VEXFI-500949 format. One line per field, with one value per residue (C-alpha): y, z, x; residue number from 1. Coordinates in steps of 0.1 Angstrom, whole numbers. Layout:
N
v = c(Y  ...)
w = c(Z  ...)
u = c(X  ...)
seq = c(NUM  ...)
//
This chain:
492
v = c(-309  -308  -273  -264  -247  -276  -296  -269  -272  -310  -311  -285  -306  -336  -317  -304  -340  -349  -321  -326  -364  -360  -330  -356  -387  -369  -352  -386  -404  -379  -380  -419  -433  -431  -406  -434  -456  -426  -418  -454  -452  -419  -435  -465  -443  -421  -451  -464  -431  -432  -464  -456  -430  -454  -480  -454  -447  -413  -425  -403  -370  -384  -402  -373  -352  -381  -389  -353  -349  -379  -382  -377  -409  -440  -463  -442  -440  -477  -478  -455  -468  -503  -495  -474  -500  -527  -508  -499  -537  -545  -515  -520  -558  -551  -521  -536  -569  -549  -528  -559  -575  -546  -544  -582  -580  -543  -552  -513  -514  -522  -514  -528  -539  -552  -516  -513  -545  -534  -496  -510  -530  -498  -499  -533  -523  -490  -505  -501  -465  -450  -419  -402  -417  -401  -367  -367  -376  -349  -375  -353  -362  -399  -390  -367  -398  -423  -402  -397  -437  -442  -416  -429  -463  -451  -431  -458  -483  -461  -454  -492  -505  -479  -475  -478  -463  -493  -499  -488  -520  -520  -482  -490  -519  -495  -469  -496  -514  -482  -468  -502  -499  -464  -477  -508  -483  -462  -492  -506  -474  -464  -499  -497  -469  -484  -517  -534  -539  -563  -544  -561  -562  -540  -513  -512  -511  -478  -465  -465  -443  -409  -424  -428  -389  -387  -411  -387  -358  -375  -386  -351  -339  -364  -347  -321  -328  -365  -360  -340  -366  -395  -375  -368  -405  -409  -387  -399  -385  -407  -376  -353  -372  -368  -331  -327  -349  -333  -297  -312  -323  -291  -269  -293  -304  -269  -262  -293  -282  -246  -263  -280  -247  -250  -288  -292  -267  -289  -312  -282  -263  -293  -294  -256  -263  -294  -269  -240  -218  -197  -168  -192  -210  -176  -164  -196  -197  -161  -168  -200  -184  -154  -175  -198  -168  -151  -181  -194  -163  -152  -188  -191  -159  -169  -203  -186  -163  -189  -219  -230  -225  -245  -272  -279  -277  -303  -328  -317  -301  -328  -319  -282  -285  -290  -255  -237  -262  -255  -218  -224  -249  -220  -197  -225  -229  -193  -207  -239  -221  -200  -231  -250  -225  -220  -256  -275  -250  -234  -255  -289  -284  -270  -304  -290  -318  -325  -290  -290  -322  -307  -277  -301  -319  -288  -277  -312  -314  -282  -296  -329  -308  -285  -316  -335  -305  -306  -344  -344  -317  -338  -313  -331  -304  -304  -266  -265  -290  -272  -240  -260  -270  -233  -224  -252  -246  -208  -218  -237  -209  -186  -211  -214  -176  -176  -202  -188  -155  -167  -189  -164  -191  -167  -131  -136  -98  -103  -136  -118  -86  -105  -124  -93  -74  -104  -108  -71  -69  -102  -85  -68  -100  -95  -65  -80  -111  -92  -72  -103  -120  -90  -89  -126  -124  -154  -162  -199  -226  -246  -254  -239  -220  -188  -196  -212  -180  -159  -181  -180  -142  -135  -157  -142  -106  -111  -127  -98  -73  -89  -93  -58  -44  -63  -51  -15  -18  -33  -66  -85  -120  -110  -93  -123  -146  -123  -121  -159  -161  -134  -149  -182  -166  -148  -182  -198)
w = c(-657  -620  -605  -585  -560  -552  -550  -524  -503  -503  -495  -467  -453  -453  -434  -411  -403  -399  -371  -355  -347  -333  -311  -297  -292  -284  -254  -243  -249  -231  -200  -200  -208  -185  -196  -198  -219  -242  -244  -255  -280  -296  -296  -315  -338  -347  -360  -378  -394  -406  -426  -439  -465  -476  -485  -503  -524  -534  -555  -540  -552  -585  -592  -587  -612  -636  -636  -642  -672  -689  -676  -708  -721  -706  -719  -704  -673  -668  -678  -653  -625  -631  -632  -600  -584  -590  -579  -547  -539  -542  -522  -494  -488  -490  -466  -441  -441  -432  -406  -388  -390  -374  -344  -340  -334  -317  -282  -271  -269  -234  -232  -254  -286  -297  -305  -333  -351  -349  -362  -387  -404  -417  -441  -451  -468  -482  -516  -513  -506  -538  -526  -553  -578  -563  -560  -596  -606  -582  -564  -532  -525  -521  -499  -479  -472  -469  -443  -424  -423  -412  -385  -369  -370  -353  -327  -316  -315  -294  -268  -270  -266  -246  -210  -188  -186  -197  -230  -253  -272  -281  -292  -314  -330  -336  -353  -378  -385  -395  -416  -434  -438  -453  -479  -489  -494  -517  -536  -542  -553  -577  -593  -606  -629  -639  -651  -646  -676  -679  -676  -681  -652  -674  -679  -641  -634  -658  -643  -609  -616  -614  -584  -568  -570  -556  -527  -520  -521  -498  -475  -476  -455  -429  -421  -402  -378  -379  -375  -343  -329  -337  -315  -290  -284  -274  -247  -208  -205  -224  -219  -241  -273  -261  -255  -291  -306  -287  -299  -334  -334  -320  -347  -377  -374  -379  -404  -422  -424  -438  -465  -478  -496  -518  -520  -544  -568  -575  -602  -619  -618  -634  -661  -669  -672  -696  -716  -713  -701  -680  -672  -656  -637  -623  -613  -595  -576  -562  -555  -535  -518  -508  -495  -476  -458  -452  -430  -418  -407  -380  -369  -363  -344  -323  -314  -305  -281  -265  -268  -231  -228  -258  -247  -213  -228  -254  -232  -196  -171  -169  -201  -192  -203  -240  -239  -250  -275  -291  -291  -308  -332  -343  -353  -373  -393  -408  -425  -433  -450  -473  -482  -492  -518  -531  -531  -540  -561  -580  -582  -579  -603  -628  -629  -609  -583  -586  -575  -549  -535  -531  -514  -489  -483  -479  -452  -437  -435  -414  -392  -387  -378  -353  -338  -334  -315  -291  -288  -280  -254  -239  -247  -256  -246  -277  -282  -290  -316  -332  -334  -353  -377  -383  -391  -415  -432  -434  -454  -477  -484  -491  -517  -532  -535  -553  -576  -585  -593  -612  -635  -636  -626  -613  -596  -559  -552  -546  -525  -500  -499  -489  -463  -447  -445  -428  -404  -395  -388  -367  -344  -330  -312  -285  -268  -272  -253  -224  -219  -218  -194  -170  -172  -164  -139  -153  -132  -136  -163  -145  -168  -155  -167  -163  -183  -213  -214  -217  -243  -262  -257  -270  -301  -311  -305  -325  -352  -354  -353  -378  -404  -396  -404  -436  -447  -440  -459  -487  -487  -521  -505  -481  -506  -530  -502  -493  -530  -534  -502  -516  -549  -532  -512  -541  -562  -533)
u = c(-1173  -1186  -1193  -1163  -1185  -1205  -1171  -1159  -1190  -1187  -1150  -1156  -1184  -1162  -1135  -1159  -1170  -1133  -1132  -1164  -1161  -1126  -1137  -1162  -1139  -1106  -1116  -1133  -1101  -1079  -1101  -1108  -1073  -1044  -1015  -991  -1012  -1020  -983  -976  -1003  -990  -954  -966  -987  -958  -936  -966  -972  -936  -943  -977  -964  -934  -963  -981  -952  -962  -992  -1018  -1005  -992  -1026  -1046  -1027  -1022  -1059  -1071  -1050  -1066  -1100  -1115  -1102  -1116  -1087  -1060  -1079  -1080  -1042  -1032  -1052  -1041  -1006  -1006  -1027  -1004  -973  -992  -1000  -962  -948  -977  -966  -929  -930  -952  -932  -900  -916  -930  -896  -882  -906  -903  -865  -866  -858  -860  -898  -907  -944  -974  -956  -989  -997  -972  -985  -1021  -1015  -989  -1016  -1028  -998  -1005  -1040  -1027  -1031  -1069  -1065  -1076  -1092  -1070  -1092  -1123  -1106  -1095  -1133  -1144  -1166  -1169  -1205  -1196  -1167  -1190  -1213  -1186  -1167  -1200  -1205  -1170  -1170  -1203  -1190  -1158  -1177  -1200  -1171  -1149  -1178  -1186  -1150  -1130  -1144  -1116  -1079  -1065  -1085  -1057  -1056  -1092  -1087  -1059  -1079  -1109  -1087  -1072  -1103  -1121  -1092  -1093  -1130  -1126  -1100  -1123  -1155  -1135  -1122  -1156  -1170  -1144  -1140  -1174  -1162  -1126  -1114  -1081  -1060  -1029  -996  -962  -934  -911  -938  -946  -909  -904  -936  -919  -893  -914  -931  -898  -896  -931  -920  -892  -918  -940  -911  -898  -929  -920  -888  -910  -935  -932  -895  -900  -924  -898  -873  -896  -904  -869  -871  -875  -911  -937  -961  -940  -953  -989  -984  -972  -999  -1029  -1014  -1012  -1048  -1063  -1046  -1043  -1081  -1092  -1064  -1075  -1112  -1101  -1076  -1105  -1115  -1085  -1078  -1107  -1091  -1059  -1078  -1091  -1058  -1043  -1069  -1065  -1028  -1035  -1058  -1030  -1056  -1033  -1057  -1082  -1053  -1041  -1074  -1083  -1049  -1054  -1090  -1083  -1054  -1075  -1102  -1079  -1061  -1092  -1102  -1068  -1050  -1076  -1081  -1043  -1041  -1070  -1056  -1021  -1039  -1064  -1039  -1038  -1077  -1084  -1061  -1077  -1112  -1101  -1081  -1087  -1065  -1041  -1026  -1022  -987  -997  -1010  -978  -974  -1007  -1001  -965  -982  -1009  -981  -965  -998  -992  -959  -977  -1006  -981  -962  -995  -1002  -967  -956  -989  -1007  -980  -948  -961  -991  -967  -948  -917  -919  -884  -875  -900  -886  -853  -867  -884  -852  -833  -857  -860  -824  -822  -850  -830  -799  -818  -837  -802  -788  -818  -816  -777  -784  -811  -840  -872  -898  -920  -924  -887  -892  -920  -896  -873  -899  -910  -874  -871  -905  -895  -864  -886  -908  -882  -867  -901  -907  -871  -879  -916  -903  -874  -894  -922  -949  -972  -972  -972  -980  -1019  -1013  -989  -1007  -1039  -1020  -1006  -1038  -1055  -1024  -1025  -1064  -1060  -1036  -1067  -1077  -1049  -1065  -1100  -1087  -1074  -1104  -1124  -1101  -1104  -1144  -1147  -1117  -1100  -1068  -1065  -1070  -1097  -1125  -1156  -1186  -1169  -1138  -1158  -1179  -1147  -1135  -1169  -1171  -1136  -1143  -1176  -1163  -1131  -1151  -1176  -1143  -1127  -1158  -1168  -1132  -1131  -1166  -1155  -1124  -1142  -1122  -1128  -1129  -1156  -1176  -1172  -1187  -1214  -1224  -1225  -1249  -1272  -1273  -1283  -1309  -1323  -1327  -1344)
seq = c(1  2  3  4  5  6  7  8  9  10  11  12  13  14  15  16  17  18  19  20  21  22  23  24  25  26  27  28  29  30  31  32  33  34  35  36  37  38  39  40  41  42  43  44  45  46  47  48  49  50  51  52  53  54  55  56  57  58  59  60  61  62  63  64  65  66  67  68  69  70  71  72  73  74  75  76  77  78  79  80  81  82  83  84  85  86  87  88  89  90  91  92  93  94  95  96  97  98  99  100  101  102  103  104  105  106  107  108  109  110  111  112  113  114  115  116  117  118  119  120  121  122  123  124  125  126  127  128  129  130  131  132  133  134  135  136  137  138  139  140  141  142  143  144  145  146  147  148  149  150  151  152  153  154  155  156  157  158  159  160  161  162  163  164  165  166  167  168  169  170  171  172  173  174  175  176  177  178  179  180  181  182  183  184  185  186  187  188  189  190  191  192  193  194  195  196  197  198  199  200  201  202  203  204  205  206  207  208  209  210  211  212  213  214  215  216  217  218  219  220  221  222  223  224  225  226  227  228  229  230  231  232  233  234  235  236  237  238  239  240  241  242  243  244  245  246  247  248  249  250  251  252  253  254  255  256  257  258  259  260  261  262  263  264  265  266  267  268  269  270  271  272  273  274  275  276  277  278  279  280  281  282  283  284  285  286  287  288  289  290  291  292  293  294  295  296  297  298  299  300  301  302  303  304  305  306  307  308  309  310  311  312  313  314  315  316  317  318  319  320  321  322  323  324  325  326  327  328  329  330  331  332  333  334  335  336  337  338  339  340  341  342  343  344  345  346  347  348  349  350  351  352  353  354  355  356  357  358  359  360  361  362  363  364  365  366  367  368  369  370  371  372  373  374  375  376  377  378  379  380  381  382  383  384  385  386  387  388  389  390  391  392  393  394  395  396  397  398  399  400  401  402  403  404  405  406  407  408  409  410  411  412  413  414  415  416  417  418  419  420  421  422  423  424  425  426  427  428  429  430  431  432  433  434  435  436  437  438  439  440  441  442  443  444  445  446  447  448  449  450  451  452  453  454  455  456  457  458  459  460  461  462  463  464  465  466  467  468  469  470  471  472  473  474  475  476  477  478  479  480  481  482  483  484  485  486  487  488  489  490  491  492)
//
């Protein structure tokens, strides 16, 4: 079995690549492309993002769990892989065909309809997206190298083909082409380790039933931030969707990196449960949650405080209106982080996906209702739609807590004590920010050296304060991380 610490490091590096390259390309794109064209792209991408999960049919999460439980048996691996691949081919072709027909006959799309076709092609090739096999096999080193190749290719292509305010179609082609290349490389790599086996139509039909639950589970998540974006695209201002997308990108790029520390534990958690090793399972859940909150909570507080400054640095001053959206989104990540642990690492991994799906639809239904109220009152400002998502996700978290306690899946005390401690310590960031704002005499959001120095000084001082406070209070997670580093130094 591969070393989970090595896996965590490789996964973390993958996620770092996934944040470093967008931090290079996105600021370039928001400055080069016109606001209207960027808005048209984000609108088309919103609807393409609705179709891709339908084409995926919930296979990704189901596949990781299914392969993790049988990866000691080569024949079972080939059977599960073949079954899921054949189903994915069918769902990818069917979903994309229906989507293209809708776009073709939709007369309400007035600007750059070609973007919908280009971005929708990602759904057509969704059957090649078998990254779930690499995650189940814990092939994180391959994922790291492949991600590096894809990101460099994307970076070169963007700078080569996107040079003017109107180069939105070349940008869409680059994004779709590199996405398909990413799928293809993963498929070719994993195909060396597995073989296709013949499976009858009746068997495939039977296998589709549990996947339908996973489809609902995947689509239930679409009732949150994606639903927000779909409503916003119906508003009169095409810039609103860009404000939402920019804020989402800033916050979730960072959150995605930090979540890498726990994503690698899902296959191992499934393995422990399959072996009925509950002590190891409980230990790993608490350790992963502590590490995740150790990183996520201060990051969320920091972005909440520096939201407008982060936004103008990231996307230029012409997107200043997205600043408040970024701050609200940062607050939302606290709820998101709680749900990630409760939903994925506890309820889902314990095979309660049906109940988890019901929870997601309950929260999603609440979000749909709240979004509809905003829509019929002609309110399209993105910060209000994020607020509805926060309310909806809070409902989901409360339902999950009740379910976990009722079925005694795991004790939640340590998880929430850790979360609360990191949150209280992070409140100290607020006075630090105002002190540096006064020192540097910042009164506007113009991007200049003085403002950047203020932001860097605030971040550095908050980081030192946070780590020093945890060290003095003998925080277990910090000392665990320090011991790992010291042990590594001694070995070298």
